[in-house]
N, C-alpha and C positions, 0 to 999 in steps of 0.2 A: 884237977881242973883241965889240964891239957887232954886228959883222956875224954873228958865230957865233949870238948870242942871237936875232937876227931870224930867221936860218935855222931854228933850233931851234923857235921860236914858229910859223913858217910850216909846218914839218913836223907839229907837233902839231896845227895847225888842220886841215891836210889829213887826217891820219889820223882826227881826230874826226869829220869829215864822212863818211869811208868806212867806218869801224869802229864797230859798235854796241857800246857798253860794257855788258856784262850786268847788273851790279848796278844801274846807273843807268837802263838801258832808255831811252836817249835816241837817237833816229834823226832827226837833223835833215832828211835827204834825204826821208824819207817825209812828215815834216810840211810841208815846202816843196812837195813834189809835190801833196799834198792841197789845200793852200792855192791853188796855181796852177790845179789841176783845177777848184776851186770858182769861181774867177775866170773861167775859160775857159768853163765850162758855165752860168754865171748867166743869160745871155740864152736859152739853150736851156731851161733849167728854167722860166723865167718863160713861155716860149712854150707848153711843155707843160701848165703849170697853167692858162693861158688856154684851151688846146684842151679839156682836161678839163672846165672850167666850161661851155664852149659845148656840149660833148657832153651834160653833165647836163641843161642847159636844153633842148636838142633832144629828149632822151629824155622828159623831163617833158611837153613839148609834144605829143610823139607819143602818150603815155598819155592825156593830156586829149582828144586828137583821138579816139582809140579809144573813150573813154568817151562822148564826144558821139554817135559813130556808133552805139554800142550802145544808148544812151538813145533815140535816134530810131528804131531798129528795134524797141525794146521798146514804146515808146508807140505806134508805128504798128500793131504786132500787137495791143496792148490795144484800140486804137480799132476795128479790124476785128472784134474779139470783141464790143465794145459795139454795133456794128452788125449783130450776129447772123450773121456770116459764119462758116461752119463751117471747121475746120481738121483736118489729119491729126494723128496720134500724132507723126510725125516732126517736123512743125512745132512742136508743143508742146514736144518734148523739145529741140529746137534753141533755142527762145526761153528756155527754162528754163535751159539751159546759158549762154546769153548773160547772163541775169540774175545767175547765180552768178559769172560771170567779171566782170561789171560791178561787183558788190558787192566782190569781191576787190581789183580795181583801184582803186576810190575809196578803200578802206581803206588799201591799200599805199601809195598815192601822195598821200594827204591831199587828195583832190579833193571838192568839194562835190557833195552829192547833190541832185537835185531832187525831182520828184513820182513818182519811180519806186517808191518803197516801196509806195504804195498800188495802183499798177497791177501790180506784180509779185505782190503778194498776190492781186489779182483774177485774174490769169493762172493762178496755181497752183491757186486754188480752183475756177476754171472747168474746169481740166484734170482735177482730181479728180472733179468732178461729171460731165463728160463720160465719164470711164472707168467710173464707177458706172453711168450710164445707157446706155452703149454708143453714144453719139451722135457719135463721132469719125468723120471721113471715112477711107476706106480708102487 
């Protein structure tokens, strides 16, 4: 008799693992597989998180380098203008585009701005003046 009870309990246990009971909606296999998957992928997920952090740092450093390069180009152009060097319309358009992109980058990525605001205004004002007077190089 005891043997029959044990076999019935074993049969019920096996059926409960294999069959999902609709009203209760318990599926121990899917829960067990999810748990095992989390355990197996824990190291991979941590590595992916580390790579994402490193990539974000590299992107920020790249933006900062771009900003430094643009800052140098803008300041160099402003310096040449202060030294009365004449420029073409295309050179002015290029540097004004650089100023616009520079301002977008520092705002987007919360990068500190230096003395560019004053020099950018000077370049834009000088460009307008050169257009009015027709003193741009061809």
